[in-house]
Gaussian input, Z-matrix of N, CA and C with variables (Angstrom, degrees):
# hf/3-21g

backbone

0 1
 N
 C     1     B1
 C     2     B2     1     A1
 N     3     B3     2     A2     1     D1
 C     4     B4     3     A3     2     D2
 C     5     B5     4     A4     3     D3
 N     6     B6     5     A5     4     D4
 C     7     B7     6     A6     5     D5
 C     8     B8     7     A7     6     D6
 N     9     B9     8     A8     7     D7
 C    10    B10     9     A9     8     D8
 C    11    B11    10    A10     9     D9
 N    12    B12    11    A11    10    D10
 C    13    B13    12    A12    11    D11
 C    14    B14    13    A13    12    D12
 N    15    B15    14    A14    13    D13
 C    16    B16    15    A15    14    D14
 C    17    B17    16    A16    15    D15
 N    18    B18    17    A17    16    D16
 C    19    B19    18    A18    17    D17
 C    20    B20    19    A19    18    D18
 N    21    B21    20    A20    19    D19
 C    22    B22    21    A21    20    D20
 C    23    B23    22    A22    21    D21
 N    24    B24    23    A23    22    D22
 C    25    B25    24    A24    23    D23
 C    26    B26    25    A25    24    D24
 N    27    B27    26    A26    25    D25
 C    28    B28    27    A27    26    D26
 C    29    B29    28    A28    27    D27
 N    30    B30    29    A29    28    D28
 C    31    B31    30    A30    29    D29
 C    32    B32    31    A31    30    D30
 N    33    B33    32    A32    31    D31
 C    34    B34    33    A33    32    D32
 C    35    B35    34    A34    33    D33
 N    36    B36    35    A35    34    D34
 C    37    B37    36    A36    35    D35
 C    38    B38    37    A37    36    D36
 N    39    B39    38    A38    37    D37
 C    40    B40    39    A39    38    D38
 C    41    B41    40    A40    39    D39
 N    42    B42    41    A41    40    D40
 C    43    B43    42    A42    41    D41
 C    44    B44    43    A43    42    D42
 N    45    B45    44    A44    43    D43
 C    46    B46    45    A45    44    D44
 C    47    B47    46    A46    45    D45
 N    48    B48    47    A47    46    D46
 C    49    B49    48    A48    47    D47
 C    50    B50    49    A49    48    D48
 N    51    B51    50    A50    49    D49
 C    52    B52    51    A51    50    D50
 C    53    B53    52    A52    51    D51
 N    54    B54    53    A53    52    D52
 C    55    B55    54    A54    53    D53
 C    56    B56    55    A55    54    D54
 N    57    B57    56    A56    55    D55
 C    58    B58    57    A57    56    D56
 C    59    B59    58    A58    57    D57
 N    60    B60    59    A59    58    D58
 C    61    B61    60    A60    59    D59
 C    62    B62    61    A61    60    D60
 N    63    B63    62    A62    61    D61
 C    64    B64    63    A63    62    D62
 C    65    B65    64    A64    63    D63
 N    66    B66    65    A65    64    D64
 C    67    B67    66    A66    65    D65
 C    68    B68    67    A67    66    D66
 N    69    B69    68    A68    67    D67
 C    70    B70    69    A69    68    D68
 C    71    B71    70    A70    69    D69
 N    72    B72    71    A71    70    D70
 C    73    B73    72    A72    71    D71
 C    74    B74    73    A73    72    D72
 N    75    B75    74    A74    73    D73
 C    76    B76    75    A75    74    D74
 C    77    B77    76    A76    75    D75
 N    78    B78    77    A77    76    D76
 C    79    B79    78    A78    77    D77
 C    80    B80    79    A79    78    D78
 N    81    B81    80    A80    79    D79
 C    82    B82    81    A81    80    D80
 C    83    B83    82    A82    81    D81
 N    84    B84    83    A83    82    D82
 C    85    B85    84    A84    83    D83
 C    86    B86    85    A85    84    D84
 N    87    B87    86    A86    85    D85
 C    88    B88    87    A87    86    D86
 C    89    B89    88    A88    87    D87
 N    90    B90    89    A89    88    D88
 C    91    B91    90    A90    89    D89
 C    92    B92    91    A91    90    D90
 N    93    B93    92    A92    91    D91
 C    94    B94    93    A93    92    D92
 C    95    B95    94    A94    93    D93
 N    96    B96    95    A95    94    D94
 C    97    B97    96    A96    95    D95
 C    98    B98    97    A97    96    D96
 N    99    B99    98    A98    97    D97
 C   100   B100    99    A99    98    D98
 C   101   B101   100   A100    99    D99
 N   102   B102   101   A101   100   D100
 C   103   B103   102   A102   101   D101
 C   104   B104   103   A103   102   D102
 N   105   B105   104   A104   103   D103
 C   106   B106   105   A105   104   D104
 C   107   B107   106   A106   105   D105
 N   108   B108   107   A107   106   D106
 C   109   B109   108   A108   107   D107
 C   110   B110   109   A109   108   D108
 N   111   B111   110   A110   109   D109
 C   112   B112   111   A111   110   D110
 C   113   B113   112   A112   111   D111
 N   114   B114   113   A113   112   D112
 C   115   B115   114   A114   113   D113
 C   116   B116   115   A115   114   D114
 N   117   B117   116   A116   115   D115
 C   118   B118   117   A117   116   D116
 C   119   B119   118   A118   117   D117
 N   120   B120   119   A119   118   D118
 C   121   B121   120   A120   119   D119
 C   122   B122   121   A121   120   D120
 N   123   B123   122   A122   121   D121
 C   124   B124   123   A123   122   D122
 C   125   B125   124   A124   123   D123
 N   126   B126   125   A125   124   D124
 C   127   B127   126   A126   125   D125
 C   128   B128   127   A127   126   D126
 N   129   B129   128   A128   127   D127
 C   130   B130   129   A129   128   D128
 C   131   B131   130   A130   129   D129
 N   132   B132   131   A131   130   D130
 C   133   B133   132   A132   131   D131
 C   134   B134   133   A133   132   D132
 N   135   B135   134   A134   133   D133
 C   136   B136   135   A135   134   D134
 C   137   B137   136   A136   135   D135
 N   138   B138   137   A137   136   D136
 C   139   B139   138   A138   137   D137
 C   140   B140   139   A139   138   D138
 N   141   B141   140   A140   139   D139
 C   142   B142   141   A141   140   D140
 C   143   B143   142   A142   141   D141
 N   144   B144   143   A143   142   D142
 C   145   B145   144   A144   143   D143
 C   146   B146   145   A145   144   D144
 N   147   B147   146   A146   145   D145
 C   148   B148   147   A147   146   D146
 C   149   B149   148   A148   147   D147
 N   150   B150   149   A149   148   D148
 C   151   B151   150   A150   149   D149
 C   152   B152   151   A151   150   D150
 N   153   B153   152   A152   151   D151
 C   154   B154   153   A153   152   D152
 C   155   B155   154   A154   153   D153
 N   156   B156   155   A155   154   D154
 C   157   B157   156   A156   155   D155
 C   158   B158   157   A157   156   D156
 N   159   B159   158   A158   157   D157
 C   160   B160   159   A159   158   D158
 C   161   B161   160   A160   159   D159
 N   162   B162   161   A161   160   D160
 C   163   B163   162   A162   161   D161
 C   164   B164   163   A163   162   D162
 N   165   B165   164   A164   163   D163
 C   166   B166   165   A165   164   D164
 C   167   B167   166   A166   165   D165
 N   168   B168   167   A167   166   D166
 C   169   B169   168   A168   167   D167
 C   170   B170   169   A169   168   D168
 N   171   B171   170   A170   169   D169
 C   172   B172   171   A171   170   D170
 C   173   B173   172   A172   171   D171
 N   174   B174   173   A173   172   D172
 C   175   B175   174   A174   173   D173
 C   176   B176   175   A175   174   D174
 N   177   B177   176   A176   175   D175
 C   178   B178   177   A177   176   D176
 C   179   B179   178   A178   177   D177
 N   180   B180   179   A179   178   D178
 C   181   B181   180   A180   179   D179
 C   182   B182   181   A181   180   D180
 N   183   B183   182   A182   181   D181
 C   184   B184   183   A183   182   D182
 C   185   B185   184   A184   183   D183
 N   186   B186   185   A185   184   D184
 C   187   B187   186   A186   185   D185
 C   188   B188   187   A187   186   D186
 N   189   B189   188   A188   187   D187
 C   190   B190   189   A189   188   D188
 C   191   B191   190   A190   189   D189
 N   192   B192   191   A191   190   D190
 C   193   B193   192   A192   191   D191
 C   194   B194   193   A193   192   D192
 N   195   B195   194   A194   193   D193
 C   196   B196   195   A195   194   D194
 C   197   B197   196   A196   195   D195
 N   198   B198   197   A197   196   D196
 C   199   B199   198   A198   197   D197
 C   200   B200   199   A199   198   D198
 N   201   B201   200   A200   199   D199
 C   202   B202   201   A201   200   D200
 C   203   B203   202   A202   201   D201
 N   204   B204   203   A203   202   D202
 C   205   B205   204   A204   203   D203
 C   206   B206   205   A205   204   D204
 N   207   B207   206   A206   205   D205
 C   208   B208   207   A207   206   D206
 C   209   B209   208   A208   207   D207
 N   210   B210   209   A209   208   D208
 C   211   B211   210   A210   209   D209
 C   212   B212   211   A211   210   D210
 N   213   B213   212   A212   211   D211
 C   214   B214   213   A213   212   D212
 C   215   B215   214   A214   213   D213
 N   216   B216   215   A215   214   D214
 C   217   B217   216   A216   215   D215
 C   218   B218   217   A217   216   D216
 N   219   B219   218   A218   217   D217
 C   220   B220   219   A219   218   D218
 C   221   B221   220   A220   219   D219
 N   222   B222   221   A221   220   D220
 C   223   B223   222   A222   221   D221
 C   224   B224   223   A223   222   D222
 N   225   B225   224   A224   223   D223
 C   226   B226   225   A225   224   D224
 C   227   B227   226   A226   225   D225
 N   228   B228   227   A227   226   D226
 C   229   B229   228   A228   227   D227
 C   230   B230   229   A229   228   D228
 N   231   B231   230   A230   229   D229
 C   232   B232   231   A231   230   D230
 C   233   B233   232   A232   231   D231
 N   234   B234   233   A233   232   D232
 C   235   B235   234   A234   233   D233
 C   236   B236   235   A235   234   D234
 N   237   B237   236   A236   235   D235
 C   238   B238   237   A237   236   D236
 C   239   B239   238   A238   237   D237
 N   240   B240   239   A239   238   D238
 C   241   B241   240   A240   239   D239
 C   242   B242   241   A241   240   D240
 N   243   B243   242   A242   241   D241
 C   244   B244   243   A243   242   D242
 C   245   B245   244   A244   243   D243
 N   246   B246   245   A245   244   D244
 C   247   B247   246   A246   245   D245
 C   248   B248   247   A247   246   D246
 N   249   B249   248   A248   247   D247
 C   250   B250   249   A249   248   D248
 C   251   B251   250   A250   249   D249
 N   252   B252   251   A251   250   D250
 C   253   B253   252   A252   251   D251
 C   254   B254   253   A253   252   D252
 N   255   B255   254   A254   253   D253
 C   256   B256   255   A255   254   D254
 C   257   B257   256   A256   255   D255
 N   258   B258   257   A257   256   D256
 C   259   B259   258   A258   257   D257
 C   260   B260   259   A259   258   D258

   B1=1.4363
   B2=1.5196
   B3=1.2901
   B4=1.4602
   B5=1.5182
   B6=1.3158
   B7=1.4667
   B8=1.5159
   B9=1.3150
   B10=1.4578
   B11=1.5279
   B12=1.3391
   B13=1.4622
   B14=1.5200
   B15=1.3143
   B16=1.4583
   B17=1.5219
   B18=1.3353
   B19=1.4592
   B20=1.5253
   B21=1.3069
   B22=1.4608
   B23=1.5266
   B24=1.3311
   B25=1.4689
   B26=1.5265
   B27=1.3351
   B28=1.4519
   B29=1.5183
   B30=1.3177
   B31=1.4687
   B32=1.5304
   B33=1.3328
   B34=1.4482
   B35=1.5216
   B36=1.3134
   B37=1.4562
   B38=1.5259
   B39=1.3438
   B40=1.4628
   B41=1.5239
   B42=1.3336
   B43=1.4653
   B44=1.5260
   B45=1.3425
   B46=1.4633
   B47=1.5289
   B48=1.3302
   B49=1.4536
   B50=1.5255
   B51=1.3296
   B52=1.4590
   B53=1.5302
   B54=1.3339
   B55=1.4580
   B56=1.5199
   B57=1.3284
   B58=1.4587
   B59=1.5268
   B60=1.3188
   B61=1.4598
   B62=1.5203
   B63=1.3395
   B64=1.4642
   B65=1.5217
   B66=1.3162
   B67=1.4628
   B68=1.5255
   B69=1.3307
   B70=1.4611
   B71=1.5302
   B72=1.3258
   B73=1.4564
   B74=1.5306
   B75=1.3254
   B76=1.4650
   B77=1.5259
   B78=1.3130
   B79=1.4638
   B80=1.5198
   B81=1.3098
   B82=1.4603
   B83=1.5323
   B84=1.3141
   B85=1.4631
   B86=1.5227
   B87=1.3148
   B88=1.4643
   B89=1.5207
   B90=1.3174
   B91=1.4585
   B92=1.5220
   B93=1.3230
   B94=1.4595
   B95=1.5235
   B96=1.3384
   B97=1.4524
   B98=1.5248
   B99=1.3140
   B100=1.4611
   B101=1.5162
   B102=1.3264
   B103=1.4548
   B104=1.5099
   B105=1.3313
   B106=1.4638
   B107=1.5191
   B108=1.3153
   B109=1.4595
   B110=1.5204
   B111=1.3090
   B112=1.4582
   B113=1.5312
   B114=1.3123
   B115=1.4524
   B116=1.5122
   B117=1.3268
   B118=1.4623
   B119=1.5211
   B120=1.3260
   B121=1.4616
   B122=1.5234
   B123=1.3123
   B124=1.4628
   B125=1.5224
   B126=1.3180
   B127=1.4516
   B128=1.5209
   B129=1.3179
   B130=1.4661
   B131=1.5271
   B132=1.3235
   B133=1.4576
   B134=1.5158
   B135=1.3200
   B136=1.4614
   B137=1.5237
   B138=1.3271
   B139=1.4626
   B140=1.5209
   B141=1.3243
   B142=1.4656
   B143=1.5290
   B144=1.3155
   B145=1.4545
   B146=1.5243
   B147=1.3207
   B148=1.4645
   B149=1.5241
   B150=1.3446
   B151=1.4617
   B152=1.5241
   B153=1.3264
   B154=1.4529
   B155=1.5209
   B156=1.3366
   B157=1.4649
   B158=1.5146
   B159=1.3327
   B160=1.4551
   B161=1.5172
   B162=1.3132
   B163=1.4572
   B164=1.5227
   B165=1.3171
   B166=1.4530
   B167=1.5188
   B168=1.3144
   B169=1.4575
   B170=1.5214
   B171=1.3334
   B172=1.4666
   B173=1.5221
   B174=1.3331
   B175=1.4643
   B176=1.5250
   B177=1.3350
   B178=1.4644
   B179=1.5318
   B180=1.3185
   B181=1.4574
   B182=1.5275
   B183=1.3202
   B184=1.4591
   B185=1.5245
   B186=1.3300
   B187=1.4634
   B188=1.5310
   B189=1.3544
   B190=1.4529
   B191=1.5122
   B192=1.3208
   B193=1.4571
   B194=1.5233
   B195=1.3207
   B196=1.4572
   B197=1.5203
   B198=1.3330
   B199=1.4584
   B200=1.5218
   B201=1.3365
   B202=1.4604
   B203=1.5284
   B204=1.3414
   B205=1.4711
   B206=1.5209
   B207=1.3344
   B208=1.4620
   B209=1.5300
   B210=1.3240
   B211=1.4675
   B212=1.5293
   B213=1.3324
   B214=1.4584
   B215=1.5269
   B216=1.3381
   B217=1.4578
   B218=1.5142
   B219=1.3289
   B220=1.4632
   B221=1.5264
   B222=1.3256
   B223=1.4560
   B224=1.5237
   B225=1.3243
   B226=1.4649
   B227=1.5235
   B228=1.3130
   B229=1.4603
   B230=1.5209
   B231=1.3322
   B232=1.4574
   B233=1.5306
   B234=1.3310
   B235=1.4557
   B236=1.5298
   B237=1.2986
   B238=1.4563
   B239=1.5245
   B240=1.3171
   B241=1.4634
   B242=1.5198
   B243=1.3195
   B244=1.4611
   B245=1.5213
   B246=1.3433
   B247=1.4493
   B248=1.5323
   B249=1.3302
   B250=1.4637
   B251=1.5353
   B252=1.3171
   B253=1.4546
   B254=1.5176
   B255=1.3195
   B256=1.4611
   B257=1.5290
   B258=1.3098
   B259=1.4712
   B260=1.5131
   A1=109.14
   A2=114.52
   A3=120.06
   A4=108.10
   A5=114.73
   A6=119.59
   A7=108.29
   A8=115.87
   A9=121.84
   A10=111.43
   A11=116.08
   A12=120.41
   A13=110.06
   A14=114.76
   A15=122.38
   A16=106.96
   A17=117.88
   A18=119.50
   A19=111.20
   A20=116.36
   A21=121.72
   A22=113.64
   A23=118.19
   A24=122.20
   A25=112.28
   A26=117.55
   A27=120.76
   A28=113.60
   A29=116.54
   A30=121.61
   A31=108.79
   A32=115.69
   A33=121.13
   A34=112.30
   A35=115.13
   A36=123.33
   A37=104.95
   A38=116.42
   A39=120.64
   A40=110.26
   A41=114.95
   A42=121.34
   A43=108.05
   A44=115.48
   A45=119.02
   A46=111.15
   A47=116.33
   A48=121.41
   A49=113.17
   A50=117.18
   A51=121.49
   A52=112.69
   A53=116.40
   A54=120.50
   A55=114.76
   A56=117.96
   A57=120.93
   A58=109.53
   A59=115.69
   A60=121.42
   A61=109.61
   A62=115.54
   A63=122.47
   A64=108.34
   A65=116.35
   A66=121.21
   A67=110.26
   A68=115.00
   A69=122.48
   A70=112.62
   A71=117.84
   A72=123.08
   A73=108.57
   A74=117.50
   A75=118.91
   A76=110.58
   A77=116.88
   A78=122.50
   A79=112.15
   A80=117.36
   A81=121.14
   A82=111.64
   A83=116.95
   A84=121.38
   A85=113.89
   A86=117.37
   A87=121.73
   A88=109.52
   A89=116.85
   A90=121.91
   A91=108.92
   A92=117.10
   A93=120.51
   A94=109.72
   A95=115.25
   A96=121.04
   A97=112.78
   A98=115.68
   A99=121.05
   A100=108.45
   A101=116.36
   A102=119.98
   A103=112.93
   A104=114.46
   A105=120.31
   A106=110.03
   A107=114.53
   A108=121.52
   A109=108.38
   A110=116.69
   A111=122.96
   A112=112.64
   A113=116.82
   A114=121.08
   A115=115.80
   A116=117.78
   A117=122.57
   A118=108.80
   A119=117.13
   A120=119.71
   A121=111.35
   A122=115.05
   A123=121.27
   A124=108.63
   A125=116.50
   A126=123.04
   A127=113.12
   A128=116.58
   A129=121.03
   A130=110.68
   A131=116.22
   A132=120.88
   A133=108.76
   A134=115.48
   A135=122.48
   A136=108.47
   A137=115.80
   A138=121.08
   A139=109.15
   A140=116.14
   A141=121.60
   A142=106.65
   A143=116.67
   A144=120.96
   A145=113.43
   A146=118.28
   A147=119.69
   A148=113.03
   A149=117.30
   A150=120.17
   A151=113.51
   A152=116.92
   A153=120.44
   A154=113.56
   A155=117.87
   A156=122.56
   A157=111.86
   A158=115.70
   A159=120.85
   A160=106.74
   A161=115.98
   A162=122.14
   A163=108.90
   A164=115.68
   A165=121.75
   A166=108.67
   A167=117.27
   A168=121.22
   A169=107.94
   A170=116.71
   A171=120.21
   A172=112.92
   A173=117.58
   A174=119.75
   A175=110.18
   A176=114.29
   A177=121.75
   A178=107.57
   A179=115.82
   A180=121.13
   A181=111.03
   A182=115.56
   A183=122.39
   A184=111.86
   A185=117.52
   A186=121.64
   A187=112.93
   A188=117.67
   A189=121.70
   A190=114.36
   A191=117.42
   A192=120.36
   A193=109.83
   A194=116.14
   A195=121.47
   A196=112.49
   A197=114.70
   A198=122.99
   A199=105.25
   A200=116.90
   A201=120.98
   A202=109.96
   A203=115.13
   A204=121.03
   A205=108.39
   A206=115.91
   A207=119.51
   A208=110.49
   A209=116.79
   A210=121.22
   A211=112.98
   A212=117.16
   A213=121.20
   A214=112.69
   A215=116.39
   A216=120.47
   A217=114.48
   A218=118.02
   A219=120.44
   A220=109.18
   A221=115.96
   A222=122.02
   A223=109.59
   A224=115.53
   A225=122.06
   A226=108.37
   A227=116.68
   A228=121.35
   A229=110.60
   A230=114.93
   A231=122.45
   A232=112.23
   A233=116.35
   A234=121.68
   A235=108.86
   A236=116.95
   A237=123.35
   A238=111.66
   A239=116.68
   A240=122.34
   A241=110.97
   A242=117.43
   A243=121.93
   A244=112.22
   A245=117.11
   A246=121.20
   A247=112.26
   A248=117.04
   A249=120.56
   A250=110.58
   A251=114.92
   A252=120.65
   A253=108.84
   A254=116.48
   A255=118.63
   A256=111.31
   A257=117.55
   A258=121.88
   A259=110.14
   D1=140.11
   D2=172.06
   D3=-128.56
   D4=142.65
   D5=177.68
   D6=-79.31
   D7=126.27
   D8=179.57
   D9=-91.55
   D10=-41.44
   D11=179.14
   D12=-169.52
   D13=175.38
   D14=176.09
   D15=-119.36
   D16=130.46
   D17=-178.99
   D18=-82.83
   D19=179.33
   D20=-175.68
   D21=-66.32
   D22=-16.12
   D23=177.19
   D24=-93.24
   D25=3.34
   D26=-177.87
   D27=81.38
   D28=12.22
   D29=177.10
   D30=-92.69
   D31=155.79
   D32=-175.11
   D33=-97.92
   D34=150.12
   D35=169.22
   D36=-112.46
   D37=122.46
   D38=-175.45
   D39=-124.79
   D40=157.96
   D41=177.24
   D42=-126.85
   D43=134.81
   D44=178.96
   D45=-88.23
   D46=179.79
   D47=-175.31
   D48=-68.38
   D49=-13.08
   D50=179.30
   D51=-97.91
   D52=-0.51
   D53=178.39
   D54=94.53
   D55=-0.08
   D56=178.36
   D57=-76.50
   D58=139.68
   D59=-178.54
   D60=-108.76
   D61=138.88
   D62=179.24
   D63=-125.27
   D64=138.51
   D65=-177.41
   D66=-118.15
   D67=169.00
   D68=175.13
   D69=63.13
   D70=35.84
   D71=179.80
   D72=-92.55
   D73=124.64
   D74=179.03
   D75=-89.29
   D76=164.12
   D77=-175.65
   D78=-60.23
   D79=-31.65
   D80=-178.70
   D81=-61.40
   D82=-27.38
   D83=-177.83
   D84=-92.68
   D85=9.69
   D86=176.77
   D87=-114.16
   D88=147.60
   D89=178.23
   D90=-129.12
   D91=140.70
   D92=-179.99
   D93=-80.49
   D94=143.17
   D95=-174.56
   D96=-106.83
   D97=25.93
   D98=174.73
   D99=-154.70
   D100=159.28
   D101=178.06
   D102=105.16
   D103=-167.24
   D104=-178.04
   D105=-143.82
   D106=161.36
   D107=178.84
   D108=-158.31
   D109=135.03
   D110=173.61
   D111=55.26
   D112=35.53
   D113=177.48
   D114=83.78
   D115=3.02
   D116=177.64
   D117=-120.29
   D118=153.39
   D119=-178.67
   D120=-132.26
   D121=156.39
   D122=178.79
   D123=-62.63
   D124=131.88
   D125=-178.44
   D126=99.26
   D127=-11.84
   D128=-178.40
   D129=-77.45
   D130=139.38
   D131=172.69
   D132=-89.35
   D133=132.19
   D134=-178.54
   D135=-137.58
   D136=173.98
   D137=176.22
   D138=-107.74
   D139=130.16
   D140=173.51
   D141=-81.49
   D142=114.86
   D143=-172.87
   D144=-66.69
   D145=-29.56
   D146=-178.61
   D147=-72.27
   D148=-26.28
   D149=-177.70
   D150=-117.80
   D151=-17.06
   D152=-175.92
   D153=78.87
   D154=2.74
   D155=-179.35
   D156=-76.31
   D157=146.70
   D158=168.10
   D159=-83.37
   D160=129.94
   D161=-179.69
   D162=-133.14
   D163=162.31
   D164=176.62
   D165=-113.28
   D166=133.44
   D167=176.00
   D168=-74.41
   D169=123.27
   D170=-178.48
   D171=-109.58
   D172=-15.93
   D173=178.89
   D174=-166.68
   D175=163.47
   D176=177.40
   D177=-119.36
   D178=126.38
   D179=-179.44
   D180=-82.24
   D181=160.65
   D182=-179.70
   D183=-57.88
   D184=-34.77
   D185=-178.34
   D186=-80.15
   D187=3.66
   D188=178.33
   D189=91.88
   D190=-8.77
   D191=176.44
   D192=-80.34
   D193=175.13
   D194=-172.28
   D195=-118.85
   D196=154.77
   D197=168.54
   D198=-106.50
   D199=125.38
   D200=-177.96
   D201=-126.27
   D202=157.11
   D203=178.19
   D204=-131.13
   D205=134.72
   D206=178.98
   D207=-88.36
   D208=179.04
   D209=-175.74
   D210=-68.00
   D211=-16.57
   D212=178.75
   D213=-91.71
   D214=-1.67
   D215=178.34
   D216=93.80
   D217=0.54
   D218=177.73
   D219=-74.44
   D220=135.78
   D221=-177.95
   D222=-110.11
   D223=136.42
   D224=-179.55
   D225=-124.01
   D226=135.45
   D227=-178.56
   D228=-112.60
   D229=165.00
   D230=175.69
   D231=60.33
   D232=37.74
   D233=179.58
   D234=-87.07
   D235=123.49
   D236=-177.86
   D237=-72.15
   D238=149.70
   D239=175.05
   D240=-58.61
   D241=-32.45
   D242=-178.27
   D243=-69.22
   D244=-14.46
   D245=178.12
   D246=-97.42
   D247=3.22
   D248=-177.26
   D249=-121.11
   D250=135.06
   D251=176.80
   D252=-123.59
   D253=136.36
   D254=-179.87
   D255=-89.95
   D256=23.68
   D257=175.24
   D258=-114.04

C-alpha cells in the first residue's frame, strides 16, 4: 500500500500493489513498515508464543501491536508484544 493523498477530513487515500484505490482510511487502520517498537523491529524473525511458529514482523500498528507473516504467507494483525519472543 502507498498513501496517495489525505482528504479534507484527515482520512487517507491509498493504492495497493494491484492498482486498486481505497478511500476514507483512518490512521488507525494503517501500519508503518519500518522502524522498531518495544525492542522488536520490522523485518525481524520472532516466535509467536501462542502457536510456536516462526514469523516475521512486517509492520507496527498505531496501538503498538504488530503485523506478522508466517513462512506460508499468512498475515496476522494486532499481535501483542507479549505474544512474541525474539528467541
